[in-house]
C-alpha positions as CSV (number, residue, x, y, z in Angstrom):
1,M,-1.8,8.4,29.4
2,V,-4.4,6.5,26.9
3,I,-5.8,3.2,27.0
4,F,-8.0,1.5,24.9
5,R,-11.0,-1.1,25.3
6,T,-9.8,-4.2,23.1
7,T,-11.8,-6.8,24.8
8,D,-14.3,-6.8,22.3
9,K,-11.8,-7.2,19.1
10,D,-11.0,-10.4,17.8
11,Y,-7.3,-10.0,17.2
12,M,-7.3,-10.2,21.5
13,K,-9.3,-13.5,21.4
14,P,-6.5,-16.6,22.5
15,A,-7.7,-18.8,19.8
16,S,-7.3,-15.8,16.7
17,P,-4.1,-14.7,15.6
18,S,-2.8,-11.2,16.9
19,T,-2.9,-8.5,14.5
20,Y,-0.6,-6.4,16.7
21,C,3.0,-7.6,18.4
22,S,1.4,-6.1,21.6
23,A,-1.6,-8.2,21.6
24,E,0.4,-11.5,21.2
25,A,2.7,-10.0,24.1
26,F,-0.9,-9.4,26.0
27,K,-2.5,-12.7,25.4
28,Q,0.8,-14.1,26.7
29,G,0.7,-12.0,29.7
30,I,4.1,-10.1,28.7
31,P,3.8,-6.5,29.2
32,A,3.5,-4.2,25.9
33,V,3.6,-0.7,24.9
34,D,2.3,0.7,21.6
35,I,4.0,3.8,20.6
36,E,2.0,6.2,17.8
37,C,3.1,9.7,17.6
38,G,3.5,12.0,14.7
39,R,1.8,12.1,11.4
40,L,2.8,10.8,7.8
41,G,5.4,8.6,9.0
42,L,7.4,11.7,9.8
43,V,10.2,11.8,12.2
44,E,9.9,15.0,14.0
45,E,12.4,15.6,16.8
46,K,10.1,17.2,19.2
47,L,7.7,14.0,18.9
48,V,10.6,11.6,19.5
49,E,11.5,13.4,22.3
50,K,8.1,12.7,24.3
51,I,8.6,9.3,23.2
52,V,11.4,9.0,25.1
53,Q,10.1,11.1,27.8
54,G,7.3,9.1,28.4
55,I,9.1,5.4,28.4
56,S,12.0,6.7,30.7
57,S,9.1,8.3,32.8
58,L,7.3,4.6,32.7
59,M,10.8,2.9,33.4
60,A,11.2,5.1,36.6
61,H,7.7,4.5,37.6
62,L,8.2,0.9,37.5
63,G,11.4,0.8,39.5
64,M,13.4,-0.2,36.3
65,T,15.6,3.0,35.8
66,S,16.7,5.8,38.7
67,G,15.1,9.1,38.7
68,T,11.4,10.4,38.7
69,P,8.5,9.6,36.9
70,L,7.3,13.0,35.1
71,P,3.4,14.0,36.7
72,S,0.8,12.5,34.9
73,A,-1.4,14.3,32.7
74,G,-4.5,11.6,33.6
75,T,-5.4,8.4,32.0
76,L,-7.6,8.7,29.0
77,F,-10.0,5.4,28.6
78,I,-11.2,5.2,25.3
79,A,-14.1,2.5,25.6
80,E,-15.0,2.7,21.9
81,R,-14.4,3.9,18.6
82,T,-16.2,4.8,15.8
83,Y,-14.7,5.0,12.0
84,L,-16.3,7.5,9.4
85,S,-15.5,6.5,5.5
86,S,-15.6,8.6,2.5
87,Q,-18.5,8.4,0.3
88,Y,-16.4,10.0,-2.6
89,T,-13.2,10.0,-4.7
90,G,-11.6,13.3,-4.7
91,F,-9.5,15.5,-2.1
92,F,-10.3,15.6,1.7
93,Y,-9.5,18.7,3.4
94,P,-9.6,18.5,7.0
95,L,-10.7,21.1,9.4
96,K,-9.3,19.6,12.6
97,T,-6.4,17.3,13.6
98,S,-5.7,14.1,15.7
99,G,-5.7,15.1,19.5
100,E,-8.3,17.6,19.2
101,Y,-11.7,16.7,21.1
102,V,-15.0,17.5,19.1
103,Q,-18.9,17.3,19.4
104,E,-20.8,15.2,17.4
105,G,-22.4,17.2,14.4
106,M,-18.9,19.2,14.1
107,K,-17.8,19.8,11.0
108,L,-14.2,17.8,10.3
109,G,-13.6,18.8,7.1
110,Y,-15.0,18.5,3.3
111,I,-14.3,16.7,0.4
112,T,-14.1,18.1,-3.5
113,D,-13.8,16.6,-6.9
114,F,-10.6,16.8,-8.7
115,F,-11.5,20.0,-10.6
116,N,-12.3,21.6,-6.6
117,Q,-15.6,21.4,-6.7
118,A,-17.4,20.8,-3.8
119,L,-19.0,17.1,-3.0
120,T,-19.6,17.0,0.6
121,E,-18.9,18.3,4.2
122,I,-17.7,15.9,6.9
123,Y,-19.0,15.8,10.4
124,A,-18.2,14.3,13.6
125,P,-20.5,11.5,14.1
126,A,-19.7,11.0,17.4
127,T,-18.4,13.3,20.6
128,G,-15.1,12.3,21.6
129,I,-11.3,12.9,20.8
130,I,-9.9,12.4,16.8
131,L,-7.7,9.6,16.9
132,Y,-6.7,9.4,13.4
133,M,-7.6,11.9,10.9
134,L,-6.6,11.4,6.9
135,G,-3.2,13.4,6.6
136,T,-2.8,13.6,2.7
137,P,-5.7,15.3,0.3
138,P,-6.1,12.3,-2.0
139,V,-9.3,9.8,-0.9
140,N,-11.0,6.9,-2.4
141,E,-14.4,5.9,-2.0
142,G,-14.7,4.0,1.5
143,E,-11.5,5.3,2.7
144,T,-11.2,6.0,6.5
145,L,-11.2,9.7,6.7
146,V,-11.3,9.9,10.8
147,S,-11.5,7.7,13.7
148,I,-13.2,9.2,17.0
149,G,-12.2,7.7,20.6
150,L,-15.3,7.7,22.7
151,V,-14.0,8.8,26.0
152,E,-15.2,7.2,29.2
């Protein structure tokens, strides 16, 4: 299970509009689950099965269904998130993927121009777990390349 600290986010404040359904549910005291699994909007059977198993296990744990919850691998608490944006327009070649742990200064990938000439190398701005990594080669200046969760 991954838990994000969101108390400092504007969309979580009662007077602010909610960006996400789960944020609005939280404000109204309604339990909610956000599910992110997969990449690039692809539906992959093994990842769908992971979601089904996780929700079924949660429902068994809460007594909503019969059965035995799966053992938990533990809870990961993300205290903060850091983002790294591209300084260039070109092609981004990642060397890591979402879910991998990285150390500050570790090489994450590189960017080339449209003629495959190196523009820059990308390094982790912090130690943590990669929450998001751009999955398609084309990148625009200012676009987010990576989001790293700082684990507490």
